[in-house]
Biopython code that builds the backbone (N, CA, C, O; Angstrom):
import numpy as np
from Bio.PDB.StructureBuilder import StructureBuilder

atoms = [
    (1, "UNK", "N", (64.186, 0.236, 18.093)),
    (1, "UNK", "CA", (65.556, 0.592, 17.866)),
    (1, "UNK", "C", (65.838, 0.503, 16.374)),
    (1, "UNK", "O", (65.369, -0.413, 15.699)),
    (2, "UNK", "N", (66.617, 1.470, 15.857)),
    (2, "UNK", "CA", (66.928, 1.495, 14.432)),
    (2, "UNK", "C", (68.424, 1.402, 14.206)),
    (2, "UNK", "O", (69.225, 1.845, 15.029)),
    (3, "UNK", "N", (68.778, 0.823, 13.087)),
    (3, "UNK", "CA", (70.182, 0.723, 12.692)),
    (3, "UNK", "C", (70.693, 2.118, 12.349)),
    (3, "UNK", "O", (70.031, 2.838, 11.602)),
    (4, "UNK", "N", (71.868, 2.525, 12.879)),
    (4, "UNK", "CA", (72.386, 3.858, 12.576)),
    (4, "UNK", "C", (72.838, 4.011, 11.127)),
    (4, "UNK", "O", (72.937, 5.131, 10.627)),
    (5, "UNK", "N", (73.115, 2.896, 10.446)),
    (5, "UNK", "CA", (73.616, 2.965, 9.071)),
    (5, "UNK", "C", (72.486, 2.957, 8.041)),
    (5, "UNK", "O", (72.437, 3.819, 7.164)),
    (6, "UNK", "N", (71.572, 1.974, 8.149)),
    (6, "UNK", "CA", (70.532, 1.843, 7.118)),
    (6, "UNK", "C", (69.133, 2.217, 7.599)),
    (6, "UNK", "O", (68.232, 2.404, 6.780)),
    (7, "UNK", "N", (68.936, 2.328, 8.909)),
    (7, "UNK", "CA", (67.636, 2.714, 9.445)),
    (7, "UNK", "C", (66.648, 1.575, 9.607)),
    (7, "UNK", "O", (65.477, 1.815, 9.899)),
    (8, "UNK", "N", (67.094, 0.342, 9.424)),
    (8, "UNK", "CA", (66.205, -0.811, 9.560)),
    (8, "UNK", "C", (65.812, -1.000, 11.023)),
    (8, "UNK", "O", (66.590, -0.710, 11.932)),
    (9, "UNK", "N", (64.594, -1.491, 11.232)),
    (9, "UNK", "CA", (64.118, -1.780, 12.584)),
    (9, "UNK", "C", (64.870, -2.975, 13.155)),
    (9, "UNK", "O", (65.069, -3.978, 12.470)),
    (10, "UNK", "N", (65.289, -2.861, 14.419)),
    (10, "UNK", "CA", (66.054, -3.907, 15.065)),
    (10, "UNK", "C", (65.439, -4.257, 16.409)),
    (10, "UNK", "O", (64.713, -3.457, 17.000)),
    (11, "UNK", "N", (65.734, -5.453, 16.882)),
    (11, "UNK", "CA", (65.331, -5.838, 18.224)),
    (11, "UNK", "C", (66.501, -5.556, 19.167)),
    (11, "UNK", "O", (67.647, -5.535, 18.717)),
    (12, "UNK", "N", (66.253, -5.342, 20.448)),
    (12, "UNK", "CA", (67.343, -5.047, 21.386)),
    (12, "UNK", "C", (68.369, -6.169, 21.519)),
    (12, "UNK", "O", (69.500, -5.920, 21.935)),
    (13, "UNK", "N", (67.993, -7.403, 21.172)),
    (13, "UNK", "CA", (68.906, -8.536, 21.319)),
    (13, "UNK", "C", (69.936, -8.617, 20.197)),
    (13, "UNK", "O", (70.970, -9.265, 20.358)),
    (14, "UNK", "N", (69.669, -7.969, 19.065)),
    (14, "UNK", "CA", (70.556, -8.076, 17.910)),
    (14, "UNK", "C", (71.883, -7.367, 18.152)),
    (14, "UNK", "O", (71.919, -6.260, 18.689)),
    (15, "UNK", "N", (72.979, -8.023, 17.747)),
    (15, "UNK", "CA", (74.308, -7.426, 17.846)),
    (15, "UNK", "C", (74.766, -6.887, 16.495)),
    (15, "UNK", "O", (75.666, -6.050, 16.424)),
    (16, "UNK", "N", (74.135, -7.378, 15.413)),
    (16, "UNK", "CA", (74.489, -6.968, 14.054)),
    (16, "UNK", "C", (73.193, -6.771, 13.277)),
    (16, "UNK", "O", (72.247, -7.545, 13.423)),
    (17, "UNK", "N", (73.158, -5.731, 12.452)),
    (17, "UNK", "CA", (71.997, -5.477, 11.595)),
    (17, "UNK", "C", (71.944, -6.549, 10.509)),
    (17, "UNK", "O", (72.933, -6.764, 9.809)),
    (18, "UNK", "N", (70.803, -7.223, 10.360)),
    (18, "UNK", "CA", (70.669, -8.275, 9.357)),
    (18, "UNK", "C", (70.544, -7.680, 7.955)),
    (18, "UNK", "O", (70.770, -8.374, 6.964)),
    (19, "UNK", "N", (70.189, -6.412, 7.868)),
    (19, "UNK", "CA", (69.996, -5.762, 6.576)),
    (19, "UNK", "C", (71.314, -5.321, 5.946)),
    (19, "UNK", "O", (71.547, -5.567, 4.762)),
    (20, "UNK", "N", (72.182, -4.669, 6.729)),
    (20, "UNK", "CA", (73.423, -4.116, 6.172)),
    (20, "UNK", "C", (74.690, -4.668, 6.816)),
    (20, "UNK", "O", (75.785, -4.399, 6.322)),
    (21, "UNK", "N", (74.578, -5.432, 7.905)),
    (21, "UNK", "CA", (75.745, -6.011, 8.552)),
    (21, "UNK", "C", (76.456, -5.089, 9.525)),
    (21, "UNK", "O", (77.535, -5.427, 10.014)),
    (22, "UNK", "N", (75.879, -3.933, 9.818)),
    (22, "UNK", "CA", (76.489, -2.967, 10.737)),
    (22, "UNK", "C", (76.504, -3.534, 12.158)),
    (22, "UNK", "O", (75.477, -3.985, 12.666)),
    (23, "UNK", "N", (77.682, -3.507, 12.795)),
    (23, "UNK", "CA", (77.788, -3.931, 14.188)),
    (23, "UNK", "C", (77.152, -2.866, 15.075)),
    (23, "UNK", "O", (77.359, -1.671, 14.864)),
    (24, "UNK", "N", (76.389, -3.296, 16.052)),
    (24, "UNK", "CA", (75.667, -2.371, 16.915)),
    (24, "UNK", "C", (76.352, -2.285, 18.265)),
    (24, "UNK", "O", (76.655, -3.302, 18.889)),
    (25, "UNK", "N", (76.593, -1.064, 18.706)),
    (25, "UNK", "CA", (77.208, -0.833, 20.010)),
    (25, "UNK", "C", (76.096, -0.492, 20.980)),
    (25, "UNK", "O", (75.278, 0.392, 20.729)),
    (26, "UNK", "N", (76.080, -1.208, 22.090)),
    (26, "UNK", "CA", (75.045, -0.965, 23.093)),
    (26, "UNK", "C", (75.603, -0.093, 24.203)),
    (26, "UNK", "O", (76.763, -0.232, 24.591)),
    (27, "UNK", "N", (74.770, 0.806, 24.714)),
    (27, "UNK", "CA", (75.157, 1.669, 25.823)),
    (27, "UNK", "C", (75.053, 0.869, 27.117)),
    (27, "UNK", "O", (73.956, 0.588, 27.600)),
    (28, "UNK", "N", (76.213, 0.505, 27.675)),
    (28, "UNK", "CA", (76.205, -0.299, 28.888)),
    (28, "UNK", "C", (76.260, 0.547, 30.155)),
    (28, "UNK", "O", (76.006, 0.038, 31.247)),
    (29, "UNK", "N", (76.587, 1.822, 30.026)),
    (29, "UNK", "CA", (76.669, 2.686, 31.198)),
    (29, "UNK", "C", (75.332, 3.387, 31.395)),
    (29, "UNK", "O", (75.064, 4.428, 30.796)),
    (30, "UNK", "N", (74.504, 2.799, 32.241)),
    (30, "UNK", "CA", (73.209, 3.398, 32.536)),
    (30, "UNK", "C", (73.346, 4.328, 33.730)),
    (30, "UNK", "O", (74.080, 4.037, 34.674)),
    (31, "UNK", "N", (72.652, 5.421, 33.683)),
    (31, "UNK", "CA", (72.657, 6.383, 34.783)),
    (31, "UNK", "C", (71.754, 5.881, 35.901)),
    (31, "UNK", "O", (70.706, 5.284, 35.655)),
    (32, "UNK", "N", (72.178, 6.130, 37.116)),
    (32, "UNK", "CA", (71.485, 5.654, 38.306)),
    (32, "UNK", "C", (70.740, 6.829, 38.936)),
    (32, "UNK", "O", (71.324, 7.886, 39.171)),
    (33, "UNK", "N", (69.451, 6.639, 39.206)),
    (33, "UNK", "CA", (68.664, 7.746, 39.755)),
    (33, "UNK", "C", (69.093, 8.114, 41.167)),
    (33, "UNK", "O", (68.955, 9.271, 41.565)),
    (34, "UNK", "N", (69.608, 7.161, 41.934)),
    (34, "UNK", "CA", (70.050, 7.467, 43.289)),
    (34, "UNK", "C", (71.317, 8.324, 43.274)),
    (34, "UNK", "O", (71.456, 9.250, 44.074)),
    (35, "UNK", "N", (72.236, 8.012, 42.366)),
    (35, "UNK", "CA", (73.427, 8.845, 42.224)),
    (35, "UNK", "C", (73.052, 10.245, 41.761)),
    (35, "UNK", "O", (73.581, 11.233, 42.269)),
    (36, "UNK", "N", (72.136, 10.333, 40.793)),
    (36, "UNK", "CA", (71.699, 11.635, 40.297)),
    (36, "UNK", "C", (71.080, 12.453, 41.424)),
    (36, "UNK", "O", (71.316, 13.658, 41.517)),
    (37, "UNK", "N", (70.292, 11.811, 42.275)),
    (37, "UNK", "CA", (69.663, 12.513, 43.394)),
    (37, "UNK", "C", (70.703, 12.999, 44.395)),
    (37, "UNK", "O", (70.605, 14.118, 44.900)),
    (38, "UNK", "N", (71.698, 12.164, 44.684)),
    (38, "UNK", "CA", (72.755, 12.573, 45.618)),
    (38, "UNK", "C", (73.532, 13.753, 45.050)),
    (38, "UNK", "O", (73.820, 14.716, 45.761)),
    (39, "UNK", "N", (73.872, 13.673, 43.756)),
    (39, "UNK", "CA", (74.574, 14.794, 43.121)),
    (39, "UNK", "C", (73.726, 16.063, 43.143)),
    (39, "UNK", "O", (74.253, 17.160, 43.327)),
    (40, "UNK", "N", (72.412, 15.918, 42.955)),
    (40, "UNK", "CA", (71.534, 17.088, 42.941)),
    (40, "UNK", "C", (71.456, 17.745, 44.312)),
    (40, "UNK", "O", (71.519, 18.969, 44.423)),
    (41, "UNK", "N", (71.320, 16.935, 45.351)),
    (41, "UNK", "CA", (71.154, 17.487, 46.696)),
    (41, "UNK", "C", (72.462, 18.050, 47.238)),
    (41, "UNK", "O", (72.479, 19.141, 47.807)),
    (42, "UNK", "N", (73.562, 17.309, 47.063)),
    (42, "UNK", "CA", (74.823, 17.732, 47.677)),
    (42, "UNK", "C", (75.741, 18.513, 46.739)),
    (42, "UNK", "O", (76.603, 19.256, 47.206)),
    (43, "UNK", "N", (75.574, 18.359, 45.434)),
    (43, "UNK", "CA", (76.432, 19.086, 44.500)),
    (43, "UNK", "C", (75.651, 19.904, 43.506)),
    (43, "UNK", "O", (76.166, 20.275, 42.451)),
    (44, "UNK", "N", (74.406, 20.186, 43.839)),
    (44, "UNK", "CA", (73.537, 20.910, 42.922)),
    (44, "UNK", "C", (74.007, 22.300, 42.591)),
    (44, "UNK", "O", (73.786, 22.781, 41.480)),
    (45, "UNK", "N", (74.649, 22.953, 43.529)),
    (45, "UNK", "CA", (75.119, 24.321, 43.290)),
    (45, "UNK", "C", (76.226, 24.340, 42.230)),
    (45, "UNK", "O", (76.458, 25.365, 41.588)),
    (46, "UNK", "N", (76.905, 23.203, 42.051)),
    (46, "UNK", "CA", (77.939, 23.088, 41.029)),
    (46, "UNK", "C", (77.426, 22.433, 39.748)),
    (46, "UNK", "O", (78.170, 22.300, 38.776)),
    (47, "UNK", "N", (76.169, 22.029, 39.745)),
    (47, "UNK", "CA", (75.575, 21.397, 38.568)),
    (47, "UNK", "C", (76.030, 19.970, 38.348)),
    (47, "UNK", "O", (75.934, 19.463, 37.230)),
    (48, "UNK", "N", (76.522, 19.306, 39.382)),
    (48, "UNK", "CA", (77.056, 17.954, 39.226)),
    (48, "UNK", "C", (76.025, 16.981, 38.652)),
    (48, "UNK", "O", (76.359, 16.131, 37.826)),
    (49, "UNK", "N", (74.781, 17.109, 39.090)),
    (49, "UNK", "CA", (73.748, 16.197, 38.606)),
    (49, "UNK", "C", (73.480, 16.381, 37.121)),
    (49, "UNK", "O", (73.187, 15.410, 36.423)),
    (50, "UNK", "N", (73.573, 17.592, 36.634)),
    (50, "UNK", "CA", (73.352, 17.843, 35.209)),
    (50, "UNK", "C", (74.492, 17.286, 34.375)),
    (50, "UNK", "O", (74.258, 16.729, 33.302)),
    (51, "UNK", "N", (75.724, 17.430, 34.852)),
    (51, "UNK", "CA", (76.850, 16.837, 34.148)),
    (51, "UNK", "C", (76.731, 15.311, 34.149)),
    (51, "UNK", "O", (77.014, 14.667, 33.139)),
    (52, "UNK", "N", (76.317, 14.735, 35.268)),
    (52, "UNK", "CA", (76.151, 13.288, 35.378)),
    (52, "UNK", "C", (75.089, 12.773, 34.404)),
    (52, "UNK", "O", (75.240, 11.692, 33.834)),
    (53, "UNK", "N", (74.023, 13.540, 34.216)),
    (53, "UNK", "CA", (72.926, 13.123, 33.341)),
    (53, "UNK", "C", (73.134, 13.549, 31.887)),
    (53, "UNK", "O", (72.191, 13.550, 31.095)),
    (54, "UNK", "N", (74.369, 13.910, 31.542)),
    (54, "UNK", "CA", (74.752, 14.307, 30.176)),
    (54, "UNK", "C", (73.992, 15.538, 29.687)),
    (54, "UNK", "O", (73.542, 15.585, 28.543)),
    (55, "UNK", "N", (73.856, 16.512, 30.545)),
    (55, "UNK", "CA", (73.254, 17.803, 30.200)),
    (55, "UNK", "C", (74.271, 18.903, 30.525)),
    (55, "UNK", "O", (74.055, 19.686, 31.450)),
    (56, "UNK", "N", (75.384, 18.970, 29.766)),
    (56, "UNK", "CA", (76.480, 19.875, 30.141)),
    (56, "UNK", "C", (76.120, 21.357, 30.066)),
    (56, "UNK", "O", (76.646, 22.149, 30.848)),
    (57, "UNK", "N", (75.252, 21.747, 29.162)),
    (57, "UNK", "CA", (74.876, 23.163, 29.071)),
    (57, "UNK", "C", (74.179, 23.604, 30.355)),
    (57, "UNK", "O", (74.494, 24.656, 30.911)),
    (58, "UNK", "N", (73.232, 22.794, 30.821)),
    (58, "UNK", "CA", (72.553, 23.123, 32.080)),
    (58, "UNK", "C", (73.526, 23.060, 33.251)),
    (58, "UNK", "O", (73.427, 23.858, 34.183)),
    (59, "UNK", "N", (74.466, 22.120, 33.211)),
    (59, "UNK", "CA", (75.485, 22.034, 34.260)),
    (59, "UNK", "C", (76.322, 23.295, 34.331)),
    (59, "UNK", "O", (76.641, 23.772, 35.420)),
    (60, "UNK", "N", (76.679, 23.835, 33.180)),
    (60, "UNK", "CA", (77.457, 25.081, 33.141)),
    (60, "UNK", "C", (76.630, 26.243, 33.678)),
    (60, "UNK", "O", (77.156, 27.103, 34.384)),
    (61, "UNK", "N", (75.344, 26.275, 33.349)),
    (61, "UNK", "CA", (74.464, 27.340, 33.854)),
    (61, "UNK", "C", (74.381, 27.271, 35.380)),
    (61, "UNK", "O", (74.492, 28.295, 36.054)),
    (62, "UNK", "N", (74.189, 26.079, 35.921)),
    (62, "UNK", "CA", (74.150, 25.915, 37.385)),
    (62, "UNK", "C", (75.472, 26.355, 37.995)),
    (62, "UNK", "O", (75.491, 27.027, 39.027)),
    (63, "UNK", "N", (76.582, 25.976, 37.358)),
    (63, "UNK", "CA", (77.902, 26.326, 37.856)),
    (63, "UNK", "C", (78.113, 27.835, 37.868)),
    (63, "UNK", "O", (78.640, 28.381, 38.837)),
    (64, "UNK", "N", (77.706, 28.504, 36.805)),
    (64, "UNK", "CA", (77.854, 29.968, 36.734)),
    (64, "UNK", "C", (77.031, 30.637, 37.832)),
    (64, "UNK", "O", (77.525, 31.517, 38.537)),
    (65, "UNK", "N", (75.773, 30.214, 37.974)),
    (65, "UNK", "CA", (74.951, 30.800, 39.031)),
    (65, "UNK", "C", (75.499, 30.470, 40.414)),
    (65, "UNK", "O", (75.388, 31.278, 41.336)),
    (66, "UNK", "N", (76.086, 29.294, 40.563)),
    (66, "UNK", "CA", (76.700, 28.929, 41.838)),
    (66, "UNK", "C", (77.907, 29.795, 42.150)),
    (66, "UNK", "O", (78.106, 30.190, 43.299)),
    (67, "UNK", "N", (78.719, 30.095, 41.136)),
    (67, "UNK", "CA", (79.884, 30.960, 41.336)),
    (67, "UNK", "C", (79.446, 32.376, 41.668)),
    (67, "UNK", "O", (80.015, 33.006, 42.560)),
    (68, "UNK", "N", (78.442, 32.886, 40.961)),
    (68, "UNK", "CA", (77.920, 34.214, 41.291)),
    (68, "UNK", "C", (77.290, 34.218, 42.672)),
    (68, "UNK", "O", (77.229, 35.255, 43.332)),
    (69, "UNK", "N", (76.822, 33.056, 43.105)),
    (69, "UNK", "CA", (76.212, 32.944, 44.426)),
    (69, "UNK", "C", (77.191, 33.196, 45.552)),
    (69, "UNK", "O", (76.785, 33.506, 46.672)),
    (70, "UNK", "N", (78.485, 33.066, 45.267)),
    (70, "UNK", "CA", (79.487, 33.376, 46.291)),
    (70, "UNK", "C", (79.417, 34.854, 46.634)),
    (70, "UNK", "O", (79.586, 35.239, 47.791)),
    (71, "UNK", "N", (79.165, 35.685, 45.621)),
    (71, "UNK", "CA", (79.082, 37.140, 45.822)),
    (71, "UNK", "C", (77.665, 37.542, 46.221)),
    (71, "UNK", "O", (77.474, 38.357, 47.124)),
    (72, "UNK", "N", (76.686, 36.972, 45.550)),
    (72, "UNK", "CA", (75.286, 37.297, 45.809)),
    (72, "UNK", "C", (74.586, 36.072, 46.406)),
    (72, "UNK", "O", (74.618, 34.994, 45.811)),
    (73, "UNK", "N", (73.979, 36.220, 47.533)),
    (73, "UNK", "CA", (73.348, 35.096, 48.229)),
    (73, "UNK", "C", (72.084, 34.608, 47.516)),
    (73, "UNK", "O", (71.795, 33.412, 47.538)),
    (74, "UNK", "N", (71.336, 35.500, 46.894)),
    (74, "UNK", "CA", (70.049, 35.137, 46.302)),
    (74, "UNK", "C", (70.164, 34.041, 45.237)),
    (74, "UNK", "O", (69.392, 33.084, 45.293)),
    (75, "UNK", "N", (71.102, 34.129, 44.256)),
    (75, "UNK", "CA", (71.210, 33.032, 43.278)),
    (75, "UNK", "C", (71.556, 31.692, 43.917)),
    (75, "UNK", "O", (71.113, 30.645, 43.444)),
    (76, "UNK", "N", (72.336, 31.718, 44.980)),
    (76, "UNK", "CA", (72.698, 30.481, 45.658)),
    (76, "UNK", "C", (71.470, 29.808, 46.251)),
    (76, "UNK", "O", (71.309, 28.594, 46.133)),
    (77, "UNK", "N", (70.614, 30.577, 46.879)),
    (77, "UNK", "CA", (69.393, 30.027, 47.488)),
    (77, "UNK", "C", (68.499, 29.421, 46.414)),
    (77, "UNK", "O", (67.923, 28.351, 46.610)),
    (78, "UNK", "N", (68.385, 30.104, 45.280)),
    (78, "UNK", "CA", (67.542, 29.598, 44.190)),
    (78, "UNK", "C", (68.098, 28.291, 43.636)),
    (78, "UNK", "O", (67.354, 27.325, 43.471)),
    (79, "UNK", "N", (69.390, 28.249, 43.348)),
    (79, "UNK", "CA", (70.004, 27.046, 42.776)),
    (79, "UNK", "C", (69.927, 25.874, 43.752)),
    (79, "UNK", "O", (69.616, 24.755, 43.344)),
    (80, "UNK", "N", (70.199, 26.109, 45.010)),
    (80, "UNK", "CA", (70.134, 25.033, 46.009)),
    (80, "UNK", "C", (68.714, 24.501, 46.115)),
    (80, "UNK", "O", (68.516, 23.289, 46.208)),
    (81, "UNK", "N", (67.732, 25.378, 46.103)),
    (81, "UNK", "CA", (66.331, 24.952, 46.187)),
    (81, "UNK", "C", (65.929, 24.148, 44.959)),
    (81, "UNK", "O", (65.332, 23.079, 45.085)),
    (82, "UNK", "N", (66.252, 24.653, 43.773)),
    (82, "UNK", "CA", (65.885, 23.958, 42.533)),
    (82, "UNK", "C", (66.552, 22.590, 42.461)),
    (82, "UNK", "O", (65.898, 21.598, 42.140)),
    (83, "UNK", "N", (67.841, 22.529, 42.756)),
    (83, "UNK", "CA", (68.542, 21.246, 42.655)),
    (83, "UNK", "C", (68.057, 20.254, 43.711)),
    (83, "UNK", "O", (68.007, 19.053, 43.445)),
    (84, "UNK", "N", (67.702, 20.728, 44.892)),
    (84, "UNK", "CA", (67.155, 19.831, 45.916)),
    (84, "UNK", "C", (65.810, 19.257, 45.482)),
    (84, "UNK", "O", (65.541, 18.074, 45.685)),
    (85, "UNK", "N", (64.975, 20.090, 44.890)),
    (85, "UNK", "CA", (63.679, 19.616, 44.377)),
    (85, "UNK", "C", (63.910, 18.608, 43.249)),
    (85, "UNK", "O", (63.212, 17.597, 43.169)),
    (86, "UNK", "N", (64.886, 18.880, 42.380)),
    (86, "UNK", "CA", (65.195, 17.928, 41.309)),
    (86, "UNK", "C", (65.652, 16.588, 41.881)),
    (86, "UNK", "O", (65.267, 15.533, 41.376)),
    (87, "UNK", "N", (66.460, 16.624, 42.918)),
    (87, "UNK", "CA", (66.899, 15.388, 43.563)),
    (87, "UNK", "C", (65.732, 14.582, 44.099)),
    (87, "UNK", "O", (65.694, 13.360, 43.951)),
    (88, "UNK", "N", (64.787, 15.258, 44.717)),
    (88, "UNK", "CA", (63.592, 14.579, 45.230)),
    (88, "UNK", "C", (62.768, 14.006, 44.080)),
    (88, "UNK", "O", (62.241, 12.898, 44.180)),
    (89, "UNK", "N", (62.658, 14.766, 42.983)),
    (89, "UNK", "CA", (61.906, 14.280, 41.822)),
    (89, "UNK", "C", (62.565, 13.049, 41.201)),
    (89, "UNK", "O", (61.870, 12.131, 40.766)),
    (90, "UNK", "N", (63.899, 13.020, 41.156)),
    (90, "UNK", "CA", (64.597, 11.835, 40.646)),
    (90, "UNK", "C", (64.243, 10.615, 41.480)),
    (90, "UNK", "O", (63.995, 9.537, 40.939)),
    (91, "UNK", "N", (64.219, 10.785, 42.797)),
    (91, "UNK", "CA", (63.902, 9.662, 43.675)),
    (91, "UNK", "C", (62.447, 9.217, 43.558)),
    (91, "UNK", "O", (62.141, 8.038, 43.731)),
    (92, "UNK", "N", (61.553, 10.155, 43.267)),
    (92, "UNK", "CA", (60.134, 9.830, 43.151)),
    (92, "UNK", "C", (59.782, 9.183, 41.807)),
    (92, "UNK", "O", (58.731, 8.555, 41.677)),
    (93, "UNK", "N", (60.659, 9.336, 40.807)),
    (93, "UNK", "CA", (60.415, 8.737, 39.494)),
    (93, "UNK", "C", (60.521, 7.219, 39.590)),
    (93, "UNK", "O", (61.310, 6.689, 40.373)),
    (94, "UNK", "N", (59.729, 6.538, 38.798)),
    (94, "UNK", "CA", (59.903, 5.089, 38.703)),
    (94, "UNK", "C", (61.191, 4.825, 37.929)),
    (94, "UNK", "O", (61.673, 5.682, 37.188)),
    (95, "UNK", "N", (61.738, 3.630, 38.111)),
    (95, "UNK", "CA", (62.968, 3.277, 37.401)),
    (95, "UNK", "C", (62.767, 3.325, 35.888)),
    (95, "UNK", "O", (63.658, 3.748, 35.152)),
    (96, "UNK", "N", (61.604, 2.893, 35.433)),
    (96, "UNK", "CA", (61.313, 2.886, 34.003)),
    (96, "UNK", "C", (61.256, 4.303, 33.449)),
    (96, "UNK", "O", (61.810, 4.574, 32.383)),
    (97, "UNK", "N", (60.593, 5.207, 34.160)),
    (97, "UNK", "CA", (60.494, 6.590, 33.704)),
    (97, "UNK", "C", (61.863, 7.266, 33.682)),
    (97, "UNK", "O", (62.164, 8.024, 32.760)),
    (98, "UNK", "N", (62.692, 6.997, 34.688)),
    (98, "UNK", "CA", (64.042, 7.552, 34.729)),
    (98, "UNK", "C", (64.867, 7.034, 33.554)),
    (98, "UNK", "O", (65.587, 7.796, 32.908)),
    (99, "UNK", "N", (64.756, 5.719, 33.278)),
    (99, "UNK", "CA", (65.502, 5.136, 32.165)),
    (99, "UNK", "C", (65.088, 5.736, 30.831)),
    (99, "UNK", "O", (65.934, 6.021, 29.984)),
    (100, "UNK", "N", (63.789, 5.927, 30.642)),
    (100, "UNK", "CA", (63.315, 6.504, 29.392)),
    (100, "UNK", "C", (63.827, 7.927, 29.211)),
    (100, "UNK", "O", (64.194, 8.322, 28.104)),
    (101, "UNK", "N", (63.852, 8.689, 30.287)),
    (101, "UNK", "CA", (64.236, 10.090, 30.176)),
    (101, "UNK", "C", (65.750, 10.310, 30.131)),
    (101, "UNK", "O", (66.211, 11.201, 29.419)),
    (102, "UNK", "N", (66.527, 9.532, 30.864)),
    (102, "UNK", "CA", (67.951, 9.815, 31.000)),
    (102, "UNK", "C", (68.899, 8.737, 30.481)),
    (102, "UNK", "O", (70.105, 8.976, 30.417)),
    (103, "UNK", "N", (68.408, 7.584, 30.117)),
    (103, "UNK", "CA", (69.298, 6.521, 29.615)),
    (103, "UNK", "C", (69.039, 6.239, 28.154)),
    (103, "UNK", "O", (69.693, 5.378, 27.567)),
]
sb = StructureBuilder()
sb.init_structure("model")
sb.init_model(0)
sb.init_chain("A")
sb.init_seg("    ")
for serial, (resi, resn, name, xyz) in enumerate(atoms, 1):
    if name == "N":
        sb.init_residue(resn, " ", resi, " ")
    sb.init_atom(name, np.array(xyz, "f"), 0.0, 1.0, " ", f" {name:<3s}", serial, name[0])
structure = sb.get_structure()
């Protein structure tokens, strides 16, 4: 971990940078892989899982294809299949791998 102000190496336990005195804010809201999987399986057509995982551009893409899916069935089938597979992949990931990728 590096200090955002001076770039000095820090340990995760530090609350203040010893080099420059910058207060460090820790991210306390960790994403949960089970919630992400539920959002992917049940709300995948709306891109809920992508919004939850802080990927808003992909969430908007899923949402657009989901809206077009109301008129055309084929995009809906593709989005539902992809998001369901993503939900299964989230569940199959180890907690450590999920944390590294999404937290």
